[in-house]
N, C-alpha and C positions, 0 to 999 in steps of 0.2 A: 043866295050864292052870286059871287061876283065873277064876271068874265074879264079876264086879264090878258095881257100880252105875255105869253110864255117866257120870252127872253127877258123881260123886265122882272117877272116873278122869280125865275131861277137865278137872277143876278141879285135879288134881295134876300132870298132864304137859301139855307142849306139843309137838305134832307139827310145828309150823312149822320149816321148813327141813330136815326129815328127808326122806331120799331114799326114794321108793317102790320097793321091790324086787319086790313082787308085789300085784296087785290082782286076785283070782280071784272070779268069780261062779259059785256052784254053785246053779243055779236049782231043781233037784230037791230039794235039801236046804234051800233058802231060807237060804243063807249067803253072806256076803261074807268073804273072807280077805285081810286087809291085812297085809303085812310091810314094815317099814320099817327103815332104818339110822337110829336115833334120834339126833337132833342136839343136842337141848337142853343135855345136861350136858357134852358135848364142847365146844360153843361157849362155854358159861359158863366152863369150865376154861381154854380158850385166852385168853378176854378177861381172866380174872383174872391169868393168867400174864404176858399182854402189859402189864397195868397195873403188875406188879411189875418190869417192865423185861426180861423174858425174850425173847430173839430167837427167831425160827422155827428156827434152827439149833440152839438150846439146848433147845427145847421137847420134852418127852417126853409124846407123847399117851397118854391113858388108853385102855383096851381099848375096842373098838367095842361099842356098845350096840344090839342088835337086838331089835326088838319085833314080836310077831305079835298082831293084834287080829282075833278071829273074831266077826263079828256074826251072830247067829242069829235066825230069825223075820223074815227080810228080805222086803220087798215094796216096791212103788212105785219101782223103780230108775230113775234118769234120769241121762243123761249129756248135757252141753251142751259141744260142742267148743269149744276156745279157738282163737286165731289160728294156732297152729302144728300143728293137727291136719291131717295129710296123707293119712290113709286115705280112699279114695273112698266107702266105705260103712262106717258104724259097726257094729261087733259087739264084744261083750265079749271074745271071743278076740283080736280085733284090738287092743283096748286093752292086753291082757296082753302081746302080742308087742311093741307099741311101747314099753311101760314097760321090758321086758327089754332092748331095744336102747339106750334112752336114759332111764335112771331120772330122773324130775323130782323136784324138791323140793316138798313140801307147802307151799303159800303161804296157805292158808286152811283152818282145821279147826274145826267147831262141832257140838256135840250139844246138842239141846234135847228137850224132852218130859218125861214122868213114866213111872212104873212100867209096864213092858210096852208102852209106845207112844212110842218114841224117834224122832227124826229126826237123820240124820248128813249133813253137807255137807263135802266135801273138794275143794279146788282144787289141781290138779296144775300148778304153774308155768303155762305158757301152753297146756298140752295141753287143760285143760278142767276143768269142775266136775262132780262126781259127787255124787248125792244119793240117799237112801233111807231108808225107815222100818225099824225093827227092834225086837225084843222084849228082847234082851240082848246081853251081850258076854263073851267070855272073852279073857284076855290071857296071853302067854308072853313071857319075856325070856331073851336069851342073850347073854353077853359074850364077846367074841372078840378074839384078836390076830392080826396078820398072821403067817403061817407061812412066807411066801416069803422068798427070799435077795435079792430085788431083780431076780430073773431074770424069766422069761416068765410064770409063774403068780402074778400079783399078786392073784388072787382066793382063794388058799389061806389059810384061817383055822383056828385052834385055839380050842376052847371053853376058857375059863379055869378052869372048875370040873371038867370031865371029861377034858381034854386030847384030845378027839375032834376030828379034822379035819372042817371043812366048807367049803363054797363060799360066798364072800361074797354071791353072787347068790341062793342058796337056803339061808339059815342054818337053815331049819325044814323038816321033811319036809312033803310035800304032803297027807298024810293028816290028817284032823282028828279029834282025840279030845277030847271036852268032858267 
């Protein structure tokens, strides 16, 4: 995992329209673990192909791009439920469960601040807005292609570098090594 300057990272990537696969809050470690199915490059590739006259049937999608962003030194966590939040009582575990059942797209992502004192805000479609302060961020990336044959296991993927199989919903192990 690479430690990066959050301002530079968010100037280079756009998490908009990326599906949230994991949003874990590890309070004892002061960590937020965000895993997404990164959409920016795939969407750009599709729009470019479409502009060249490629049809959906002809289109060969690039490998899926999974990103893991681990925010450390996290504090001041807040969640403002959106109109589709159905849980009777808010909990971070409840948020994780809801995201797993219905992964929303990120519709807003912003990082502000300066060295050691950053603020992140993410809006997950209509589920709600999450904000927190943090000291730093580490990032990991994994490219994968579907391994299924169109059968029942559409979540089976293979890492394009290592050939290792993994599940679409859990492209990264839950342990955090920074």
